ROKOL-277317 format. One record per residue: x, y, z of N, C-alpha, C in turn; residue in one letter; residue number from 1. Coordinates in Angstrom, 3 decimals, decimal comma, padded with zeros to 6 digits. Example, Ala and Ser with C-alpha at 12.3 -4.5 7.8 and 13.67 -1.06 7.14 Angstrom:
// residues 2
<node n_east="013,190" n_north="-005,690" n_up="007,800" ca_east="012,300" ca_north="-004,500" ca_up="007,800" c_east="013,200" c_north="-003,300" c_up="007,800" res="a" n="1"/>
<node n_east="012,850" n_north="-002,250" n_up="007,080" ca_east="013,670" ca_north="-001,060" ca_up="007,140" c_east="012,900" c_north="000,030" c_up="007,870" res="s" n="2"/>
END
This chain:
// residues 104
<node n_east="042,156" n_north="-104,797" n_up="078,716" ca_east="041,697" ca_north="-103,621" ca_up="079,338" c_east="040,979" c_north="-103,875" c_up="080,692" res="m" n="1"/>
<node n_east="041,320" n_north="-103,268" n_up="081,723" ca_east="040,808" ca_north="-103,579" ca_up="083,039" c_east="039,350" c_north="-103,166" c_up="083,169" res="a" n="2"/>
<node n_east="038,564" n_north="-103,956" n_up="083,879" ca_east="037,174" ca_north="-103,601" ca_up="084,135" c_east="037,163" c_north="-102,576" c_up="085,229" res="t" n="3"/>
<node n_east="035,979" n_north="-101,983" n_up="085,493" ca_east="035,836" ca_north="-100,931" ca_up="086,447" c_east="036,178" c_north="-101,490" c_up="087,881" res="s" n="4"/>
<node n_east="035,720" n_north="-102,740" n_up="088,149" ca_east="035,958" ca_north="-103,357" ca_up="089,422" c_east="037,510" c_north="-103,595" c_up="089,619" res="l" n="5"/>
<node n_east="038,214" n_north="-104,057" n_up="088,604" ca_east="039,606" ca_north="-104,244" ca_up="088,741" c_east="040,277" c_north="-102,985" c_up="088,985" res="e" n="6"/>
<node n_east="039,913" n_north="-101,775" n_up="088,450" ca_east="040,434" ca_north="-100,573" ca_up="088,697" c_east="040,229" c_north="-100,173" c_up="090,198" res="k" n="7"/>
<node n_east="039,039" n_north="-100,467" n_up="090,693" ca_east="038,741" ca_north="-100,201" ca_up="092,111" c_east="039,732" c_north="-101,024" c_up="092,951" res="v" n="8"/>
<node n_east="039,822" n_north="-102,342" n_up="092,709" ca_east="040,625" ca_north="-103,236" ca_up="093,460" c_east="042,119" c_north="-102,948" c_up="093,382" res="l" n="9"/>
<node n_east="042,573" n_north="-102,610" n_up="092,243" ca_east="044,070" ca_north="-102,507" ca_up="091,997" c_east="044,476" c_north="-101,075" c_up="091,916" res="h" n="10"/>
<node n_east="043,743" n_north="-100,110" n_up="092,454" ca_east="044,227" ca_north="-098,783" ca_up="092,579" c_east="044,107" c_north="-097,900" c_up="091,429" res="g" n="11"/>
<node n_east="043,479" n_north="-098,343" n_up="090,395" ca_east="043,224" ca_north="-097,489" ca_up="089,179" c_east="042,382" c_north="-096,316" c_up="089,540" res="g" n="12"/>
<node n_east="041,518" n_north="-096,442" n_up="090,572" ca_east="040,672" ca_north="-095,379" ca_up="090,973" c_east="041,136" c_north="-095,006" c_up="092,419" res="n" n="13"/>
<node n_east="041,986" n_north="-093,914" n_up="092,463" ca_east="042,618" ca_north="-093,628" ca_up="093,748" c_east="041,653" c_north="-093,195" c_up="094,824" res="s" n="14"/>
<node n_east="040,429" n_north="-092,723" n_up="094,381" ca_east="039,432" ca_north="-092,365" ca_up="095,364" c_east="038,779" c_north="-093,615" c_up="096,047" res="r" n="15"/>
<node n_east="038,981" n_north="-094,766" n_up="095,520" ca_east="038,421" ca_north="-095,947" ca_up="096,135" c_east="039,335" c_north="-096,744" c_up="096,998" res="s" n="16"/>
<node n_east="040,522" n_north="-096,238" n_up="097,255" ca_east="041,400" ca_north="-096,968" ca_up="098,114" c_east="040,943" c_north="-097,130" c_up="099,572" res="r" n="17"/>
<node n_east="039,976" n_north="-096,305" n_up="099,904" ca_east="039,397" ca_north="-096,323" ca_up="101,246" c_east="038,585" c_north="-097,602" c_up="101,528" res="h" n="18"/>
<node n_east="038,273" n_north="-098,317" n_up="100,435" ca_east="037,498" ca_north="-099,579" ca_up="100,637" c_east="038,328" c_north="-100,718" c_up="101,242" res="l" n="19"/>
<node n_east="039,673" n_north="-100,715" n_up="100,959" ca_east="040,538" ca_north="-101,827" ca_up="101,388" c_east="041,669" c_north="-101,340" c_up="102,142" res="f" n="20"/>
<node n_east="041,444" n_north="-100,523" n_up="103,186" ca_east="042,575" ca_north="-099,999" ca_up="103,964" c_east="043,279" c_north="-101,031" c_up="104,779" res="w" n="21"/>
<node n_east="042,702" n_north="-102,218" n_up="105,002" ca_east="043,320" ca_north="-103,127" ca_up="105,892" c_east="043,947" c_north="-104,326" c_up="105,161" res="d" n="22"/>
<node n_east="043,710" n_north="-104,430" n_up="103,969" ca_east="044,212" ca_north="-105,550" ca_up="103,138" c_east="044,926" c_north="-104,959" c_up="101,890" res="v" n="23"/>
<node n_east="045,765" n_north="-105,779" n_up="101,247" ca_east="046,410" ca_north="-105,409" ca_up="100,022" c_east="045,481" c_north="-105,709" c_up="098,898" res="d" n="24"/>
<node n_east="044,885" n_north="-104,699" n_up="098,186" ca_east="043,942" ca_north="-104,991" ca_up="097,169" c_east="044,444" c_north="-105,842" c_up="096,080" res="p" n="25"/>
<node n_east="045,811" n_north="-105,895" n_up="095,892" ca_east="046,325" ca_north="-106,715" ca_up="094,764" c_east="046,143" c_north="-108,246" c_up="095,127" res="l" n="26"/>
<node n_east="045,926" n_north="-108,478" n_up="096,384" ca_east="045,736" ca_north="-110,009" ca_up="096,784" c_east="044,336" c_north="-110,401" c_up="096,624" res="t" n="27"/>
<node n_east="043,393" n_north="-109,483" n_up="096,385" ca_east="041,953" ca_north="-109,845" ca_up="096,312" c_east="041,624" c_north="-110,325" c_up="094,944" res="l" n="28"/>
<node n_east="040,883" n_north="-111,466" n_up="094,831" ca_east="040,390" ca_north="-112,015" ca_up="093,579" c_east="038,873" c_north="-111,717" c_up="093,555" res="d" n="29"/>
<node n_east="038,474" n_north="-111,087" n_up="092,531" ca_east="037,098" ca_north="-110,687" ca_up="092,334" c_east="036,040" c_north="-111,732" c_up="092,523" res="a" n="30"/>
<node n_east="036,407" n_north="-112,978" n_up="092,130" ca_east="035,528" ca_north="-114,155" ca_up="092,253" c_east="035,631" c_north="-114,833" c_up="093,607" res="d" n="31"/>
<node n_east="036,829" n_north="-115,084" n_up="094,015" ca_east="037,119" ca_north="-115,776" ca_up="095,282" c_east="036,686" c_north="-114,949" c_up="096,515" res="k" n="32"/>
<node n_east="036,883" n_north="-113,715" n_up="096,466" ca_east="036,564" ca_north="-112,845" ca_up="097,625" c_east="035,336" c_north="-111,885" c_up="097,383" res="h" n="33"/>
<node n_east="034,485" n_north="-112,373" n_up="096,494" ca_east="033,302" ca_north="-111,548" ca_up="096,154" c_east="032,489" c_north="-111,005" c_up="097,375" res="s" n="34"/>
<node n_east="032,222" n_north="-111,868" n_up="098,321" ca_east="031,441" ca_north="-111,470" ca_up="099,538" c_east="032,127" c_north="-110,284" c_up="100,167" res="s" n="35"/>
<node n_east="033,391" n_north="-110,432" n_up="100,405" ca_east="034,107" ca_north="-109,354" ca_up="101,119" c_east="034,123" c_north="-108,113" c_up="100,398" res="f" n="36"/>
<node n_east="034,372" n_north="-108,179" n_up="099,054" ca_east="034,345" ca_north="-107,004" ca_up="098,233" c_east="033,028" c_north="-106,301" c_up="098,174" res="i" n="37"/>
<node n_east="032,040" n_north="-107,028" n_up="097,950" ca_east="030,657" ca_north="-106,592" ca_up="097,913" c_east="030,302" c_north="-105,878" c_up="099,182" res="i" n="38"/>
<node n_east="030,588" n_north="-106,496" n_up="100,366" ca_east="030,278" ca_north="-105,913" ca_up="101,596" c_east="030,986" c_north="-104,562" c_up="101,842" res="e" n="39"/>
<node n_east="032,302" n_north="-104,495" n_up="101,341" ca_east="032,957" ca_north="-103,243" ca_up="101,549" c_east="032,277" c_north="-102,129" c_up="100,649" res="r" n="40"/>
<node n_east="031,932" n_north="-102,508" n_up="099,440" ca_east="031,355" ca_north="-101,519" ca_up="098,565" c_east="030,050" c_north="-101,146" c_up="099,026" res="i" n="41"/>
<node n_east="029,193" n_north="-101,997" n_up="099,544" ca_east="028,002" ca_north="-101,700" ca_up="100,113" c_east="027,980" c_north="-100,761" c_up="101,239" res="l" n="42"/>
<node n_east="029,060" n_north="-100,993" n_up="102,162" ca_east="029,218" ca_north="-100,160" ca_up="103,368" c_east="029,924" c_north="-098,819" c_up="103,111" res="r" n="43"/>
<node n_east="030,980" n_north="-098,838" n_up="102,240" ca_east="031,846" ca_north="-097,594" ca_up="102,207" c_east="032,014" c_north="-097,070" c_up="100,768" res="f" n="44"/>
<node n_east="031,393" n_north="-097,753" n_up="099,783" ca_east="031,630" ca_north="-097,373" ca_up="098,366" c_east="031,014" c_north="-096,010" c_up="097,934" res="g" n="45"/>
<node n_east="031,756" n_north="-095,377" n_up="097,083" ca_east="031,277" ca_north="-094,230" ca_up="096,370" c_east="030,434" c_north="-094,680" c_up="095,244" res="l" n="46"/>
<node n_east="029,642" n_north="-093,734" n_up="094,605" ca_east="028,753" ca_north="-094,192" ca_up="093,496" c_east="029,555" c_north="-094,909" c_up="092,362" res="p" n="47"/>
<node n_east="030,702" n_north="-094,486" n_up="092,091" ca_east="031,370" ca_north="-095,183" ca_up="091,021" c_east="031,847" c_north="-096,580" c_up="091,472" res="e" n="48"/>
<node n_east="032,053" n_north="-096,811" n_up="092,748" ca_east="032,334" ca_north="-098,165" ca_up="093,284" c_east="031,119" c_north="-099,000" c_up="093,147" res="d" n="49"/>
<node n_east="029,928" n_north="-098,462" n_up="093,507" ca_east="028,699" ca_north="-099,269" ca_up="093,347" c_east="028,376" c_north="-099,614" c_up="091,892" res="v" n="50"/>
<node n_east="028,643" n_north="-098,670" n_up="091,003" ca_east="028,512" ca_north="-098,964" ca_up="089,544" c_east="029,377" c_north="-100,084" c_up="089,121" res="n" n="51"/>
<node n_east="030,610" n_north="-100,049" n_up="089,573" ca_east="031,574" ca_north="-101,048" ca_up="089,216" c_east="031,073" c_north="-102,418" c_up="089,726" res="a" n="52"/>
<node n_east="030,612" n_north="-102,475" n_up="090,962" ca_east="030,052" ca_north="-103,705" ca_up="091,549" c_east="028,840" c_north="-104,190" c_up="090,764" res="m" n="53"/>
<node n_east="027,958" n_north="-103,337" n_up="090,333" ca_east="026,756" ca_north="-103,669" ca_up="089,556" c_east="027,108" c_north="-104,241" c_up="088,210" res="l" n="54"/>
<node n_east="028,256" n_north="-103,771" n_up="087,652" ca_east="028,680" ca_north="-104,167" ca_up="086,308" c_east="029,322" c_north="-105,601" c_up="086,457" res="e" n="55"/>
<node n_east="030,045" n_north="-105,876" n_up="087,612" ca_east="030,822" ca_north="-107,101" ca_up="087,803" c_east="029,968" c_north="-108,300" c_up="088,303" res="r" n="56"/>
<node n_east="029,084" n_north="-107,949" n_up="089,343" ca_east="028,285" ca_north="-109,051" ca_up="089,953" c_east="026,849" c_north="-108,931" c_up="089,616" res="y" n="57"/>
<node n_east="026,217" n_north="-110,142" n_up="089,494" ca_east="024,812" ca_north="-110,175" ca_up="089,167" c_east="023,961" c_north="-109,891" c_up="090,382" res="n" n="58"/>
<node n_east="022,737" n_north="-109,608" n_up="090,212" ca_east="021,881" ca_north="-109,330" ca_up="091,334" c_east="021,748" c_north="-110,490" c_up="092,385" res="d" n="59"/>
<node n_east="021,825" n_north="-111,704" n_up="091,901" ca_east="021,699" ca_north="-112,851" ca_up="092,806" c_east="022,902" c_north="-112,888" c_up="093,772" res="e" n="60"/>
<node n_east="024,081" n_north="-112,589" n_up="093,312" ca_east="025,348" ca_north="-112,604" ca_up="094,128" c_east="025,251" c_north="-111,452" c_up="095,147" res="t" n="61"/>
<node n_east="024,791" n_north="-110,278" n_up="094,705" ca_east="024,679" ca_north="-109,179" ca_up="095,604" c_east="023,559" c_north="-109,508" c_up="096,675" res="i" n="62"/>
<node n_east="022,500" n_north="-110,059" n_up="096,287" ca_east="021,354" ca_north="-110,419" ca_up="097,056" c_east="021,800" c_north="-111,385" c_up="098,157" res="r" n="63"/>
<node n_east="022,597" n_north="-112,346" n_up="097,817" ca_east="023,111" ca_north="-113,408" ca_up="098,760" c_east="023,976" c_north="-112,562" c_up="099,804" res="s" n="64"/>
<node n_east="024,747" n_north="-111,714" n_up="099,481" ca_east="025,613" ca_north="-111,003" ca_up="100,447" c_east="024,732" c_north="-110,135" c_up="101,324" res="v" n="65"/>
<node n_east="023,805" n_north="-109,458" n_up="100,743" ca_east="022,877" ca_north="-108,634" ca_up="101,589" c_east="022,047" c_north="-109,519" c_up="102,565" res="v" n="66"/>
<node n_east="021,658" n_north="-110,610" n_up="102,168" ca_east="020,844" ca_north="-111,525" ca_up="103,057" c_east="021,695" c_north="-112,178" c_up="104,169" res="c" n="67"/>
<node n_east="022,972" n_north="-112,491" n_up="103,839" ca_east="023,715" ca_north="-113,298" ca_up="104,853" c_east="024,727" c_north="-112,532" c_up="105,633" res="h" n="68"/>
<node n_east="025,085" n_north="-111,333" n_up="105,221" ca_east="026,057" ca_north="-110,516" ca_up="105,936" c_east="025,580" c_north="-110,006" c_up="107,184" res="s" n="69"/>
<node n_east="026,368" n_north="-110,131" n_up="108,259" ca_east="026,113" ca_north="-109,483" ca_up="109,525" c_east="026,919" c_north="-108,224" c_up="109,671" res="r" n="70"/>
<node n_east="027,676" n_north="-107,850" n_up="108,623" ca_east="028,518" ca_north="-106,744" ca_up="108,783" c_east="027,936" c_north="-105,446" c_up="108,137" res="n" n="71"/>
<node n_east="026,928" n_north="-105,509" n_up="107,340" ca_east="026,299" ca_north="-104,305" ca_up="106,759" c_east="025,326" c_north="-103,757" c_up="107,801" res="i" n="72"/>
<node n_east="025,231" n_north="-102,463" n_up="107,765" ca_east="024,246" ca_north="-101,804" ca_up="108,740" c_east="022,845" c_north="-101,962" c_up="108,232" res="d" n="73"/>
<node n_east="021,906" n_north="-101,624" n_up="109,098" ca_east="020,527" ca_north="-101,727" ca_up="108,768" c_east="019,990" c_north="-100,756" c_up="107,698" res="r" n="74"/>
<node n_east="020,598" n_north="-099,599" n_up="107,714" ca_east="020,207" ca_north="-098,553" ca_up="106,680" c_east="020,648" c_north="-099,041" c_up="105,285" res="k" n="75"/>
<node n_east="021,841" n_north="-099,626" n_up="105,202" ca_east="022,331" ca_north="-100,114" ca_up="103,939" c_east="021,405" c_north="-101,297" c_up="103,469" res="t" n="76"/>
<node n_east="021,079" n_north="-102,249" n_up="104,480" ca_east="020,315" ca_north="-103,391" ca_up="104,197" c_east="018,905" c_north="-103,003" c_up="103,776" res="a" n="77"/>
<node n_east="018,393" n_north="-101,909" n_up="104,285" ca_east="017,047" ca_north="-101,531" ca_up="103,904" c_east="017,017" c_north="-100,975" c_up="102,494" res="s" n="78"/>
<node n_east="018,076" n_north="-100,161" n_up="102,058" ca_east="018,173" ca_north="-099,703" ca_up="100,721" c_east="018,226" c_north="-100,829" c_up="099,726" res="f" n="79"/>
<node n_east="019,121" n_north="-101,825" n_up="099,952" ca_east="019,264" ca_north="-102,909" ca_up="099,041" c_east="018,101" c_north="-103,823" c_up="099,050" res="w" n="80"/>
<node n_east="017,481" n_north="-103,966" n_up="100,188" ca_east="016,260" ca_north="-104,793" ca_up="100,242" c_east="015,172" c_north="-104,233" c_up="099,301" res="s" n="81"/>
<node n_east="015,067" n_north="-102,927" n_up="099,258" ca_east="014,090" ca_north="-102,293" ca_up="098,371" c_east="014,594" c_north="-102,430" c_up="096,846" res="l" n="82"/>
<node n_east="015,863" n_north="-102,198" n_up="096,649" ca_east="016,349" ca_north="-102,252" ca_up="095,355" c_east="016,289" c_north="-103,575" c_up="094,713" res="h" n="83"/>
<node n_east="016,520" n_north="-104,666" n_up="095,539" ca_east="016,589" ca_north="-105,997" ca_up="094,975" c_east="015,300" c_north="-106,783" c_up="095,382" res="l" n="84"/>
<node n_east="014,286" n_north="-106,148" n_up="095,966" ca_east="013,076" ca_north="-106,786" ca_up="096,321" c_east="013,302" c_north="-108,002" c_up="097,283" res="n" n="85"/>
<node n_east="014,018" n_north="-107,744" n_up="098,366" ca_east="014,315" ca_north="-108,768" ca_up="099,371" c_east="013,471" c_north="-108,588" c_up="100,574" res="i" n="86"/>
<node n_east="012,571" n_north="-109,449" n_up="100,955" ca_east="011,815" ca_north="-109,358" ca_up="102,178" c_east="012,803" c_north="-109,136" c_up="103,433" res="p" n="87"/>
<node n_east="012,451" n_north="-108,251" n_up="104,325" ca_east="013,265" ca_north="-107,951" ca_up="105,499" c_east="013,558" c_north="-109,239" c_up="106,376" res="r" n="88"/>
<node n_east="012,600" n_north="-110,174" n_up="106,311" ca_east="012,764" ca_north="-111,410" ca_up="107,077" c_east="013,946" c_north="-112,230" c_up="106,632" res="e" n="89"/>
<node n_east="014,324" n_north="-112,041" n_up="105,405" ca_east="015,436" ca_north="-112,865" ca_up="104,805" c_east="016,797" c_north="-112,285" c_up="104,987" res="e" n="90"/>
<node n_east="016,896" n_north="-111,065" n_up="105,683" ca_east="018,092" ca_north="-110,352" ca_up="105,808" c_east="018,649" c_north="-110,580" c_up="107,251" res="i" n="91"/>
<node n_east="019,865" n_north="-111,090" n_up="107,318" ca_east="020,413" ca_north="-111,454" ca_up="108,646" c_east="020,517" c_north="-110,271" c_up="109,643" res="a" n="92"/>
<node n_east="020,944" n_north="-109,149" n_up="109,144" ca_east="021,242" ca_north="-108,045" ca_up="110,076" c_east="019,989" c_north="-107,528" c_up="110,672" res="c" n="93"/>
<node n_east="018,815" n_north="-107,809" n_up="110,202" ca_east="017,524" ca_north="-107,395" ca_up="110,810" c_east="017,066" c_north="-108,461" c_up="111,895" res="f" n="94"/>
<node n_east="017,658" n_north="-109,635" n_up="111,882" ca_east="017,192" ca_north="-110,640" ca_up="112,827" c_east="018,151" c_north="-110,723" c_up="114,051" res="s" n="95"/>
<node n_east="019,127" n_north="-109,931" n_up="114,092" ca_east="020,063" ca_north="-109,925" ca_up="115,209" c_east="019,980" c_north="-108,620" c_up="115,972" res="t" n="96"/>
<node n_east="020,091" n_north="-108,692" n_up="117,215" ca_east="020,052" ca_north="-107,521" ca_up="118,075" c_east="021,363" c_north="-106,750" c_up="117,912" res="q" n="97"/>
<node n_east="021,225" n_north="-105,418" n_up="118,094" ca_east="022,390" ca_north="-104,583" ca_up="117,941" c_east="023,335" c_north="-104,878" c_up="119,161" res="l" n="98"/>
<node n_east="024,532" n_north="-104,819" n_up="118,912" ca_east="025,557" ca_north="-105,144" ca_up="119,972" c_east="025,618" c_north="-104,012" c_up="121,044" res="i" n="99"/>
<node n_east="025,622" n_north="-102,760" n_up="120,496" ca_east="025,639" ca_north="-101,585" ca_up="121,470" c_east="024,277" c_north="-101,051" c_up="121,637" res="n" n="100"/>
<node n_east="023,530" n_north="-101,543" n_up="122,559" ca_east="022,222" ca_north="-100,996" ca_up="122,704" c_east="022,335" c_north="-099,738" c_up="123,608" res="s" n="101"/>
<node n_east="021,368" n_north="-098,881" n_up="123,515" ca_east="021,380" ca_north="-097,622" ca_up="124,221" c_east="021,345" c_north="-097,888" c_up="125,706" res="c" n="102"/>
<node n_east="022,189" n_north="-097,223" n_up="126,487" ca_east="022,272" ca_north="-097,540" ca_up="127,885" c_east="021,373" c_north="-096,607" c_up="128,744" res="f" n="103"/>
<node n_east="020,721" n_north="-095,595" n_up="128,201" ca_east="019,935" ca_north="-094,754" ca_up="128,945" c_east="018,462" c_north="-094,798" c_up="128,514" res="y" n="104"/>
END
């Protein structure tokens, strides 16, 4: 029987295909590509995608992605920093300047 995350990855959940529009989800390995998968779910996932991620990956794995990813936005990082008790100083996206600063 497929896990919730496998259903997300392999199209069992048709509403979650938006997560992997640029790659073939059948080529993704849940362990080997965990950072990529977690980033996509954090950024674009629906509640059921997040639930599948929480079932599949432990807090330490998710925490590592939140801390090291430069692809998640600050709002997402803020939420997960509260949820996982991560100090803001440990999160990479807070220590880098935004690329598109306001021109006015």
